[in-house]
DRENZA-6081 format. One record per residue: residue number from 0; residue in one letter; z, x, y of N, C-alpha, C in turn. Coordinates in Angstrom, 2 decimals, decimal comma, always signed. Each point is the difference from the previous one (the first is absolute). Example, Ala and Ser with C-alpha at 12.3 -4.5 7.8 and 13.67 -1.06 7.14 Angstrom:
<semar><num>0</num><residu>a</residu><n_pz>+7,80</n_pz><n_px>+13,19</n_px><n_py>-5,69</n_py><ca_pz>+0,00</ca_pz><ca_px>-0,89</ca_px><ca_py>+1,19</ca_py><c_pz>+0,00</c_pz><c_px>+0,90</c_px><c_py>+1,20</c_py></semar>
<semar><num>1</num><residu>s</residu><n_pz>-0,72</n_pz><n_px>-0,35</n_px><n_py>+1,05</n_py><ca_pz>+0,06</ca_pz><ca_px>+0,82</ca_px><ca_py>+1,19</ca_py><c_pz>+0,73</c_pz><c_px>-0,77</c_px><c_py>+1,09</c_py></semar>
//
This chain:
<semar><num>0</num><residu>m</residu><n_pz>+148,30</n_pz><n_px>-26,14</n_px><n_py>-9,45</n_py><ca_pz>+1,26</ca_pz><ca_px>-0,10</ca_px><ca_py>+0,77</ca_py><c_pz>-0,33</c_pz><c_px>-0,62</c_px><c_py>+1,31</c_py></semar>
<semar><num>1</num><residu>v</residu><n_pz>+0,70</n_pz><n_px>-1,05</n_px><n_py>+0,36</n_py><ca_pz>-0,20</ca_pz><ca_px>-0,65</ca_px><ca_py>+1,32</ca_py><c_pz>+1,28</c_pz><c_px>+0,23</c_px><c_py>+0,79</c_py></semar>
<semar><num>2</num><residu>g</residu><n_pz>-0,15</n_pz><n_px>+0,45</n_px><n_py>+1,24</n_py><ca_pz>+1,17</ca_pz><ca_px>+0,22</ca_px><ca_py>+0,85</ca_py><c_pz>-0,37</c_pz><c_px>+0,17</c_px><c_py>+1,45</c_py></semar>
<semar><num>3</num><residu>d</residu><n_pz>+1,06</n_pz><n_px>+0,13</n_px><n_py>+0,82</n_py><ca_pz>-0,24</ca_pz><ca_px>+0,08</ca_px><ca_py>+1,43</ca_py><c_pz>+0,46</c_pz><c_px>+1,35</c_px><c_py>+0,59</c_py></semar>
<semar><num>4</num><residu>r</residu><n_pz>+0,39</n_pz><n_px>+0,93</n_px><n_py>-0,84</n_py><ca_pz>+0,48</ca_pz><ca_px>+1,29</ca_px><ca_py>+0,48</ca_py><c_pz>-0,78</c_pz><c_px>+1,15</c_px><c_py>-0,58</c_py></semar>
<semar><num>5</num><residu>l</residu><n_pz>-0,50</n_pz><n_px>+0,85</n_px><n_py>+0,88</n_py><ca_pz>-0,81</ca_pz><ca_px>+1,11</ca_px><ca_py>-0,44</ca_py><c_pz>+0,82</c_pz><c_px>+1,02</c_px><c_py>-0,76</c_py></semar>
<semar><num>6</num><residu>y</residu><n_pz>+1,18</n_pz><n_px>+0,34</n_px><n_py>+0,54</n_py><ca_pz>+0,80</ca_pz><ca_px>+1,09</ca_px><ca_py>-0,56</ca_py><c_pz>+0,75</c_pz><c_px>-0,34</c_px><c_py>-1,26</c_py></semar>
<semar><num>7</num><residu>t</residu><n_pz>+0,08</n_pz><n_px>-1,27</n_px><n_py>-0,36</n_py><ca_pz>+0,65</ca_pz><ca_px>-0,36</ca_px><ca_py>-1,26</ca_py><c_pz>-1,01</c_pz><c_px>-0,69</c_px><c_py>-0,93</c_py></semar>
<semar><num>8</num><residu>d</residu><n_pz>-0,49</n_pz><n_px>-1,15</n_px><n_py>+0,38</n_py><ca_pz>-0,85</ca_pz><ca_px>-0,80</ca_px><ca_py>-0,87</ca_py><c_pz>-1,31</c_pz><c_px>+0,72</c_px><c_py>-0,31</c_py></semar>
<semar><num>9</num><residu>m</residu><n_pz>-0,70</n_pz><n_px>+0,50</n_px><n_py>+0,97</n_py><ca_pz>-1,30</ca_pz><ca_px>+0,65</ca_px><ca_py>-0,24</ca_py><c_pz>+0,21</c_pz><c_px>+1,35</c_px><c_py>-0,65</c_py></semar>
<semar><num>10</num><residu>a</residu><n_pz>+1,08</n_pz><n_px>+0,70</n_px><n_py>+0,39</n_py><ca_pz>+0,30</ca_pz><ca_px>+1,28</ca_px><ca_py>-0,66</ca_py><c_pz>+0,27</c_pz><c_px>-0,21</c_px><c_py>-1,47</c_py></semar>
<semar><num>11</num><residu>m</residu><n_pz>+0,74</n_pz><n_px>-1,06</n_px><n_py>-0,35</n_py><ca_pz>+0,31</ca_pz><ca_px>-0,28</ca_px><ca_py>-1,39</ca_py><c_pz>-1,29</c_pz><c_px>-0,33</c_px><c_py>-0,77</c_py></semar>
<semar><num>12</num><residu>a</residu><n_pz>-0,87</n_pz><n_px>-0,78</n_px><n_py>+0,61</n_py><ca_pz>-1,27</ca_pz><ca_px>-0,33</ca_px><ca_py>-0,65</ca_py><c_pz>-0,80</c_pz><c_px>+1,28</c_px><c_py>-0,32</c_py></semar>
<semar><num>13</num><residu>r</residu><n_pz>-0,05</n_pz><n_px>+0,89</n_px><n_py>+0,97</n_py><ca_pz>-0,72</ca_pz><ca_px>+1,27</ca_px><ca_py>-0,24</ca_py><c_pz>+0,61</c_pz><c_px>+0,80</c_px><c_py>-1,15</c_py></semar>
<semar><num>14</num><residu>r</residu><n_pz>+1,32</n_pz><n_px>+0,14</n_px><n_py>+0,02</n_py><ca_pz>+0,69</ca_pz><ca_px>+0,75</ca_px><ca_py>-1,06</ca_py><c_pz>-0,20</c_pz><c_px>-0,61</c_px><c_py>-1,36</c_py></semar>
<semar><num>15</num><residu>a</residu><n_pz>-0,08</n_pz><n_px>-1,33</n_px><n_py>-0,03</n_py><ca_pz>-0,17</ca_pz><ca_px>-0,69</ca_px><ca_py>-1,30</ca_py><c_pz>-1,49</c_pz><c_px>-0,09</c_px><c_py>-0,43</c_py></semar>
<semar><num>16</num><residu>g</residu><n_pz>-0,86</n_pz><n_px>+0,41</n_px><n_py>+0,86</n_py><ca_pz>-1,43</ca_pz><ca_px>-0,13</ca_px><ca_py>-0,33</ca_py><c_pz>-0,52</c_pz><c_px>-1,44</c_px><c_py>+0,11</c_py></semar>
<semar><num>17</num><residu>a</residu><n_pz>+0,73</n_pz><n_px>-0,83</n_px><n_py>+0,74</n_py><ca_pz>-0,35</ca_pz><ca_px>-1,43</ca_px><ca_py>+0,14</ca_py><c_pz>-0,79</c_pz><c_px>-0,23</c_px><c_py>+1,30</c_py></semar>
<semar><num>18</num><residu>l</residu><n_pz>-0,67</n_pz><n_px>-1,08</n_px><n_py>+0,06</n_py><ca_pz>-0,70</ca_pz><ca_px>-0,42</ca_px><ca_py>+1,20</ca_py><c_pz>+1,06</c_pz><c_px>-0,44</c_px><c_py>+1,04</c_py></semar>
<semar><num>19</num><residu>g</residu><n_pz>-0,16</n_pz><n_px>+0,53</n_px><n_py>+1,21</n_py><ca_pz>+0,94</ca_pz><ca_px>-0,32</ca_px><ca_py>+1,09</ca_py><c_pz>-0,59</c_pz><c_px>-0,98</c_px><c_py>+0,97</c_py></semar>
<semar><num>20</num><residu>v</residu><n_pz>+0,65</n_pz><n_px>-1,18</n_px><n_py>+0,14</n_py><ca_pz>-0,46</ca_pz><ca_px>-1,00</ca_px><ca_py>+0,95</ca_py><c_pz>+1,03</c_pz><c_px>-0,12</c_px><c_py>+1,10</c_py></semar>
<semar><num>21</num><residu>l</residu><n_pz>-0,41</n_pz><n_px>+0,37</n_px><n_py>+1,23</n_py><ca_pz>+0,92</ca_pz><ca_px>-0,06</ca_px><ca_py>+1,13</ca_py><c_pz>-0,22</c_pz><c_px>-1,33</c_px><c_py>+0,72</c_py></semar>
<semar><num>22</num><residu>v</residu><n_pz>+1,10</n_pz><n_px>-0,72</n_px><n_py>+0,22</n_py><ca_pz>-0,02</ca_pz><ca_px>-1,28</ca_px><ca_py>+0,73</ca_py><c_pz>+0,59</c_pz><c_px>+0,25</c_px><c_py>+1,38</c_py></semar>
<semar><num>23</num><residu>l</residu><n_pz>-0,77</n_pz><n_px>-0,32</n_px><n_py>+1,01</n_py><ca_pz>+0,39</ca_pz><ca_px>+0,32</ca_px><ca_py>+1,39</ca_py><c_pz>+0,87</c_pz><c_px>-1,09</c_px><c_py>+0,64</c_py></semar>
<semar><num>24</num><residu>t</residu><n_pz>+0,79</n_pz><n_px>-0,73</n_px><n_py>-0,79</n_py><ca_pz>+0,86</ca_pz><ca_px>-1,02</ca_px><ca_py>+0,54</ca_py><c_pz>+1,46</c_pz><c_px>+0,47</c_px><c_py>+0,03</c_py></semar>
<semar><num>25</num><residu>g</residu><n_pz>+0,24</n_pz><n_px>+1,19</n_px><n_py>-0,40</n_py><ca_pz>+1,35</ca_pz><ca_px>+0,52</ca_px><ca_py>-0,05</ca_py><c_pz>+0,22</c_pz><c_px>+1,17</c_px><c_py>+0,94</c_py></semar>
<semar><num>26</num><residu>e</residu><n_pz>+0,54</n_pz><n_px>+1,07</n_px><n_py>-0,53</n_py><ca_pz>+0,38</ca_pz><ca_px>+1,14</ca_px><ca_py>+0,77</ca_py><c_pz>-1,16</c_pz><c_px>+0,78</c_px><c_py>+0,61</c_py></semar>
<semar><num>27</num><residu>t</residu><n_pz>-1,05</n_pz><n_px>+0,23</n_px><n_py>-0,77</n_py><ca_pz>-1,10</ca_pz><ca_px>+0,85</ca_px><ca_py>+0,43</ca_py><c_pz>-0,96</c_pz><c_px>-0,78</c_px><c_py>+0,90</c_py></semar>
<semar><num>28</num><residu>t</residu><n_pz>-0,38</n_pz><n_px>+0,59</n_px><n_py>+1,13</n_py><ca_pz>-0,97</ca_pz><ca_px>-0,58</ca_px><ca_py>+0,90</ca_py><c_pz>-1,33</c_pz><c_px>+0,71</c_px><c_py>-0,17</c_py></semar>
<semar><num>29</num><residu>a</residu><n_pz>-1,05</n_pz><n_px>-0,61</n_px><n_py>+0,52</n_py><ca_pz>-1,34</ca_pz><ca_px>+0,66</ca_px><ca_py>-0,02</ca_py><c_pz>+0,02</c_pz><c_px>+1,32</c_px><c_py>+0,76</c_py></semar>
<semar><num>30</num><residu>k</residu><n_pz>+0,79</n_pz><n_px>+0,05</n_px><n_py>+1,05</n_py><ca_pz>+0,07</ca_pz><ca_px>+1,25</ca_px><ca_py>+0,79</ca_py><c_pz>+0,63</c_pz><c_px>+1,14</c_px><c_py>-0,82</c_py></semar>
<semar><num>31</num><residu>v</residu><n_pz>+1,06</n_pz><n_px>-0,30</n_px><n_py>-0,70</n_py><ca_pz>+0,64</ca_pz><ca_px>+1,00</ca_px><ca_py>-0,88</ca_py><c_pz>-0,95</c_pz><c_px>+0,40</c_px><c_py>-1,10</c_py></semar>
<semar><num>32</num><residu>l</residu><n_pz>-0,68</n_pz><n_px>-0,97</n_px><n_py>-0,61</n_py><ca_pz>-0,94</ca_pz><ca_px>+0,26</ca_px><ca_py>-1,08</ca_py><c_pz>-1,13</c_pz><c_px>+0,88</c_px><c_py>+0,43</c_py></semar>
<semar><num>33</num><residu>a</residu><n_pz>-0,47</n_pz><n_px>-0,12</n_px><n_py>+1,24</n_py><ca_pz>-1,10</ca_pz><ca_px>+0,83</ca_px><ca_py>+0,49</ca_py><c_pz>+0,31</c_pz><c_px>+1,50</c_px><c_py>-0,03</c_py></semar>
<semar><num>34</num><residu>n</residu><n_pz>+1,28</n_pz><n_px>+0,34</n_px><n_py>+0,05</n_py><ca_pz>+0,40</ca_pz><ca_px>+1,40</ca_px><ca_py>-0,01</ca_py><c_pz>+0,57</c_pz><c_px>+0,46</c_px><c_py>-1,34</c_py></semar>
<semar><num>35</num><residu>y</residu><n_pz>-0,18</n_pz><n_px>-0,79</n_px><n_py>-1,05</n_py><ca_pz>+0,61</ca_pz><ca_px>+0,32</ca_px><ca_py>-1,28</ca_py><c_pz>-1,07</c_pz><c_px>+0,49</c_px><c_py>-0,98</c_py></semar>
<semar><num>36</num><residu>s</residu><n_pz>+0,35</n_pz><n_px>+1,00</n_px><n_py>-0,75</n_py><ca_pz>-0,91</ca_pz><ca_px>+0,49</ca_px><ca_py>-1,05</ca_py><c_pz>+0,84</c_pz><c_px>+0,42</c_px><c_py>-1,22</c_py></semar>
<semar><num>37</num><residu>p</residu><n_pz>-0,44</n_pz><n_px>-0,33</n_px><n_py>-1,16</n_py><ca_pz>-1,23</ca_pz><ca_px>-0,72</ca_px><ca_py>-0,34</ca_py><c_pz>+0,13</c_pz><c_px>-1,49</c_px><c_py>+0,22</c_py></semar>
<semar><num>38</num><residu>a</residu><n_pz>-1,12</n_pz><n_px>-0,63</n_px><n_py>+0,28</n_py><ca_pz>+0,01</ca_pz><ca_px>-1,45</ca_px><ca_py>+0,24</ca_py><c_pz>+0,21</c_pz><c_px>-0,75</c_px><c_py>-1,30</c_py></semar>
<semar><num>39</num><residu>p</residu><n_pz>+0,64</n_pz><n_px>-1,17</n_px><n_py>+0,10</n_py><ca_pz>+0,13</ca_pz><ca_px>-0,86</ca_px><ca_py>-1,20</ca_py><c_pz>-1,35</c_pz><c_px>-0,39</c_px><c_py>-0,53</c_py></semar>
<semar><num>40</num><residu>d</residu><n_pz>-0,05</n_pz><n_px>-0,40</n_px><n_py>-1,24</n_py><ca_pz>-1,26</ca_pz><ca_px>-0,40</ca_px><ca_py>-0,63</ca_py><c_pz>-0,56</c_pz><c_px>-1,27</c_px><c_py>+0,67</c_py></semar>
<semar><num>41</num><residu>v</residu><n_pz>+0,86</n_pz><n_px>-0,94</n_px><n_py>+0,32</n_py><ca_pz>-0,41</ca_pz><ca_px>-1,27</ca_px><ca_py>+0,61</ca_py><c_pz>+0,99</c_pz><c_px>-0,32</c_px><c_py>+1,09</c_py></semar>
<semar><num>42</num><residu>v</residu><n_pz>-0,49</n_pz><n_px>-0,51</n_px><n_py>+1,12</n_py><ca_pz>+0,85</ca_pz><ca_px>-0,45</ca_px><ca_py>+1,13</ca_py><c_pz>-0,41</c_pz><c_px>-1,42</c_px><c_py>+0,30</c_py></semar>
<semar><num>43</num><residu>v</residu><n_pz>+0,97</n_pz><n_px>-0,90</n_px><n_py>+0,09</n_py><ca_pz>-0,22</ca_pz><ca_px>-1,41</ca_px><ca_py>+0,30</ca_py><c_pz>+0,93</c_pz><c_px>-0,40</c_px><c_py>+1,14</c_py></semar>
<semar><num>44</num><residu>s</residu><n_pz>-0,43</n_pz><n_px>-0,99</n_px><n_py>+0,77</n_py><ca_pz>+0,81</ca_pz><ca_px>-0,47</ca_px><ca_py>+1,10</ca_py><c_pz>+1,25</c_pz><c_px>-0,77</c_px><c_py>-0,44</c_py></semar>
<semar><num>45</num><residu>g</residu><n_pz>-0,09</n_pz><n_px>-0,62</n_px><n_py>-1,14</n_py><ca_pz>+1,12</ca_pz><ca_px>-0,80</ca_px><ca_py>-0,54</ca_py><c_pz>-0,26</c_pz><c_px>-0,42</c_px><c_py>-1,40</c_py></semar>
<semar><num>46</num><residu>l</residu><n_pz>+0,96</n_pz><n_px>-0,71</n_px><n_py>-0,58</n_py><ca_pz>-0,13</ca_pz><ca_px>-0,42</ca_px><ca_py>-1,38</ca_py><c_pz>-1,10</c_pz><c_px>-1,06</c_px><c_py>-0,18</c_py></semar>
<semar><num>47</num><residu>a</residu><n_pz>-0,28</n_pz><n_px>-0,78</n_px><n_py>+1,03</n_py><ca_pz>-1,08</ca_pz><ca_px>-1,01</ca_px><ca_py>-0,10</ca_py><c_pz>-1,33</c_pz><c_px>+0,74</c_px><c_py>-0,16</c_py></semar>
<semar><num>48</num><residu>e</residu><n_pz>-0,25</n_pz><n_px>+1,07</n_px><n_py>+0,77</n_py><ca_pz>-1,24</ca_pz><ca_px>+0,76</ca_px><ca_py>-0,18</ca_py><c_pz>-0,05</c_pz><c_px>+0,67</c_px><c_py>-1,36</c_py></semar>
<semar><num>49</num><residu>f</residu><n_pz>+1,13</n_pz><n_px>+0,51</n_px><n_py>-0,47</n_py><ca_pz>+0,04</ca_pz><ca_px>+0,61</ca_px><ca_py>-1,32</ca_py><c_pz>-0,38</c_pz><c_px>-1,02</c_px><c_py>-1,08</c_py></semar>
<semar><num>50</num><residu>g</residu><n_pz>+0,55</n_pz><n_px>-1,20</n_px><n_py>+0,09</n_py><ca_pz>-0,36</ca_pz><ca_px>-1,06</ca_px><ca_py>-0,94</ca_py><c_pz>-1,46</c_pz><c_px>-0,36</c_px><c_py>+0,02</c_py></semar>
<semar><num>51</num><residu>e</residu><n_pz>-0,56</n_pz><n_px>-0,07</n_px><n_py>+1,21</n_py><ca_pz>-1,41</ca_pz><ca_px>-0,31</ca_px><ca_py>+0,17</ca_py><c_pz>-0,86</c_pz><c_px>+1,09</c_px><c_py>-0,67</c_py></semar>
<semar><num>52</num><residu>r</residu><n_pz>+0,35</n_pz><n_px>+1,26</n_px><n_py>+0,18</n_py><ca_pz>-0,74</ca_pz><ca_px>+1,08</ca_px><ca_py>-0,63</ca_py><c_pz>+0,10</c_pz><c_px>-0,06</c_px><c_py>-1,53</c_py></semar>
<semar><num>53</num><residu>l</residu><n_pz>+1,18</n_pz><n_px>-0,30</n_px><n_py>-0,50</n_py><ca_pz>+0,14</ca_pz><ca_px>-0,12</ca_px><ca_py>-1,46</ca_py><c_pz>-0,88</c_pz><c_px>-1,14</c_px><c_py>-0,55</c_py></semar>
<semar><num>54</num><residu>r</residu><n_pz>+0,05</n_pz><n_px>-1,15</n_px><n_py>+0,70</n_py><ca_pz>-0,84</ca_pz><ca_px>-1,15</ca_px><ca_py>-0,42</ca_py><c_pz>-1,48</c_pz><c_px>+0,37</c_px><c_py>+0,03</c_py></semar>
<semar><num>55</num><residu>a</residu><n_pz>-0,43</n_pz><n_px>+0,68</n_px><n_py>+1,05</n_py><ca_pz>-1,42</ca_pz><ca_px>+0,39</ca_px><ca_py>+0,12</ca_py><c_pz>-0,39</c_pz><c_px>+0,96</c_px><c_py>-1,12</c_py></semar>
<semar><num>56</num><residu>a</residu><n_pz>+0,87</n_pz><n_px>+0,90</n_px><n_py>-0,32</n_py><ca_pz>-0,28</ca_pz><ca_px>+0,96</ca_px><ca_py>-1,07</ca_py><c_pz>-0,11</c_pz><c_px>-0,69</c_px><c_py>-1,34</c_py></semar>
<semar><num>57</num><residu>r</residu><n_pz>+0,89</n_pz><n_px>-0,99</n_px><n_py>-0,21</n_py><ca_pz>-0,05</ca_pz><ca_px>-0,73</ca_px><ca_py>-1,25</ca_py><c_pz>-1,27</c_pz><c_px>-0,81</c_px><c_py>-0,10</c_py></semar>
<semar><num>58</num><residu>l</residu><n_pz>-0,43</n_pz><n_px>-0,67</n_px><n_py>+1,09</n_py><ca_pz>-1,22</ca_pz><ca_px>-0,78</ca_px><ca_py>+0,00</ca_py><c_pz>-1,20</c_pz><c_px>+0,90</c_px><c_py>-0,20</c_py></semar>
<semar><num>59</num><residu>k</residu><n_pz>-0,01</n_pz><n_px>+1,16</n_px><n_py>+0,60</n_py><ca_pz>-1,08</ca_pz><ca_px>+0,93</ca_px><ca_py>-0,15</ca_py><c_pz>-0,17</c_pz><c_px>+0,48</c_px><c_py>-1,42</c_py></semar>
<semar><num>60</num><residu>k</residu><n_pz>+1,16</n_pz><n_px>+0,16</n_px><n_py>-0,66</n_py><ca_pz>+0,00</ca_pz><ca_px>+0,46</ca_px><ca_py>-1,40</ca_py><c_pz>-0,52</c_pz><c_px>-1,07</c_px><c_py>-0,93</c_py></semar>
<semar><num>61</num><residu>g</residu><n_pz>+0,29</n_pz><n_px>-1,28</n_px><n_py>+0,34</n_py><ca_pz>-0,44</ca_pz><ca_px>-1,13</ca_px><ca_py>-0,80</ca_py><c_pz>+1,04</c_pz><c_px>-0,40</c_px><c_py>-1,04</c_py></semar>
<semar><num>62</num><residu>p</residu><n_pz>-0,22</n_pz><n_px>-1,13</n_px><n_py>-0,64</n_py><ca_pz>+0,95</ca_pz><ca_px>-0,49</ca_px><ca_py>-1,02</ca_py><c_pz>+0,00</c_pz><c_px>+0,92</c_px><c_py>-1,25</c_py></semar>
<semar><num>63</num><residu>k</residu><n_pz>+1,12</n_pz><n_px>-0,08</n_px><n_py>-0,70</n_py><ca_pz>+0,12</ca_pz><ca_px>+0,81</ca_px><ca_py>-1,25</ca_py><c_pz>-0,73</c_pz><c_px>-0,68</c_px><c_py>-1,13</c_py></semar>
//
């Protein structure tokens, strides 16, 4: 689950047993995140960083 809200998007990911990816380009700021528990599984500054991480993970895994 990718989202920008702790109390909806990340809460839904937890309840569903899914990986929660928080994107800090929306409602949630780093300051708010610092005081939130439990922390999301992954936090990225924006969708560009998220895409870079996905590409890096795919390259690390190698071709099928």
